[in-house]
N, C-alpha and C positions, 0 to 999 in steps of 0.2 A: 501493500501502500506505500500511497505518498503521503504525507506531511502533510499541509498545511497550517499558517501559524495568518488568519483575518482581525490583525487587532486597529481599535482606538486606542491612543494611551496615549492620550500628552505631554503626560510631567514620569511616566515612565510608570508607574505600579500596577499597570493593568500588567506593560509587559511583563514584569517581574514576573508575577503569577502563571502568567501563561508559559514562561520558558521553561518557569518549572513541571507543568505537567507535561508539555514536550518534552523536553528532554530526559523524563524516566521511560518513554518508548522509544529511546537510540538509536531514532531513523531520522534521516534529511530530512529537515525545516525549509518550507518553501513560506518565507515571508513579504508579505500583503502588509504595507501601510495604511490606513485608514482615513491617517490625522493628513495622507500629502495631496495636498487642494490639486497638484500636476498632474494624478495616474489616471491616467483613463481605466477605469474600475468595468465596463463596462466589455475590454475583452480578454476582463479573467476567467476563463470556462474549467470548471473541476468535471471532475471522472465519476463517475460510480463507485469506482474500486479507493476513492482518494478518503482521507478526516482530515476535516475543517475542525482546527477551535477557534471559535470564535468569537473574541473577546473587548470587551466594552464596560469603559466605564460608569456609574451610575450618575448622572444628573439631575439629582433632588430625587428621586424615585423615578427616574423613564429616560432611554437608553437615549446619548447625544443627537440632535437630528440631526447632523453630519451626518454622522456612523450608519446612520438609517439612509439615510436618501445613497449614499455609496456603495452603503453593502447590497440594497434592493440592485442595483445595474453588475452586480457577479454572478453568473448563472452556477447557479449551481450543483446541473445535473444530476441529481440524490447522490451529491457525495453525502458520506456520514457527514455528522455534528457535532463536538459538543458546545454548546453556548455557556458562557464565562461570561457573570456579574461581577465586577467590583467595584465596595464600595469601601466607605472613611468610618465605617465602624457605628451608623445611626441605621440605615434603613437601606434595601435596598428596591422594596416596597415591589412597581410595575416592573423595571429594566427588565427580570428575566425573560418576564413574558414577556415582554414586546420583539425582545431582542428574537428568541422563539419564534413567533409569530412570523421577524421580519426575514430569520433565516429558509422559514418553510415559503412563506412569498418567494424566494430569489430560491426556491426546485435544492435545499438540501434538507436530507433527514435527522431528524435533532436526535439522536440515541439516547445523549447526556446533558445535563444542567449543573454547571459551577455555580458556587455564590460567596464568595472569598473576598477580604479583606488585605486593602492596604494603606499604608498611610492617610489619609487627610490630605488629598491637594492644595488647600488655601487652609487648616484648620490642623497645621500640624501635630499640637497638644494630641492630637486623637489617633489609635492605631500608629502610634510611635514606632517608628523600625519595622513595622507589618508589610509587607511578609516576612518572620520571624523563623525559627528553627521550626516550631512547633507547627507551623502553617505547612513550611516546608514538606515536613512531616507527612500534613493529615492530606495535604495535595498530592502528596508520589501516592501516597493509600488508595485515591483516588483513581490518581492516572494506572493504577494499574488493573482495579475491579474496571475502570473503563474500557482499559483492553482486553479482557476476560469475555466481554462481550459483546468485543470487536472482534476475535478470532473465533467467537461461538458459531459468526456468522454473517457477515453482511448483509443476506439477503433477507435476512429475518430478523428484525430490526423493529421493541419495539420505541414508541416515543413516552418518556414516559411524566408523569403527571408534576406541574412547575409551574410551583405558585403566585400567583397575584392575581389584576382583573384585567379584565378583556374590557370595559372601558377603562382607557386607563388614567390615572389620577393628570389633573391638570400639570400641561410642562409650566417650568418657570422660568422668568428672561434673564436676561444677564445682570445681574443685580452686582454685580463687582466686578469692574473692569479695572486692567491693570491700565499706570501712566507712568509714562519714564520722565525724572525725575534729571538736576541739574548733572548730574552726575552721566548723563545720557551720554555718546558721541558719536550716534548714527550710525553704527557697525553696520547694521540692518539687519541681523542677524533672527531678529522677533520678527521681523518682515518675513525674510526668507520660509520661515518654520512655521510660522501661523497656518494653524488648519483650516480655521473660517478667513483668510486672509482681512484680516481686520484692522493688518495696520499699514499703515504705508510704506513702502517700495521707496520712494520721492522725499517724505520724509517719514520718518520709523516714530518719529518725536507723537506720532500724529495717529492716531485710535477710534476706530469704528465703532460706537456706541453700542450700535442696532443691528452690527454686525459680528463683533464677540459674543464668544458662548462662551466667558467665562474658566477656563479649560488653566489656566496659568501656566501652558508653555513656555508664554514669553519670560515670563519669570526666574522659572527652573533652569531656562539657559541664556539668560543674558550673563555675560559674561563681565560686564559691570557693578549686578544688580542694580540696575538702576529704573528697573520698574516695578512699579509696589503700586499696592490694593489701600484702598483708604479702612485705615488701623482701626480708626472708633464703629467702622461699617463691622466688619471682618470679626470683633471683641462683641458685639452685639450678636451676630451670628452668633458666634462663640456661646453664647450665656443661653441661648431659644436651643440648644442640639444638646446641651451638657446632660442634663439627665438620661438621653438618650446613648450618650455613648460613655459611660461611664463604665458600664458592666463590659467584660472582654464578648465580643461578640465569636461564636465559633463556623466556622466553615463550611457550608455544609454541598453536601453531594445528592441528585434527582436522578436514579437510573433504571 
């Protein structure tokens, strides 16, 4: 079988989870980056014997809209699929069921679902350092169980029961838009790598708030640490979810 990663991971947490899963299978991996605004996703076509790990972060309990739009262009052709949503220890709500629906719409057969934890991309005090060694062990165990299901025969794969609502919760807007401070040297890396193309390539200090999806990649990759979000707004948001984030959430497998 050929193994594919189809991943939307602006700050790297979702990619870390995906790498742990696929590395357990010991196969070469073909990577498709859903955060690449220049990629031609309609040219991506899998085959029935392939296995894809499709992984996205949860943005307010939903799949990032850009990831949905780009995944829908890929031709699954009945390839087996493991749907993975990654969240920052609050809740993933309808993310995993929405991802499953989107994958099936694109022609994939969803044979497993995983909800996994990674460090929160905005409020780093939540799920700090995750996925950690305990997460790694759990995810490797999940990967082994999925491989058993694959080896038992891809021709007769049941779709697992995935939690969530088919009337998805309302998607939130981009409440936190990173902005450049005086240390920005206009190197343009953020504009080049922005999944939503929300940062001007002519003047990287300018951000289109309507296009920004608050993915935080620009903050993550800025070599000058020149891009930031409003600290007061982050503090208010952190307090709002503090109770939900206090208890360590477990990774979940749906098989």
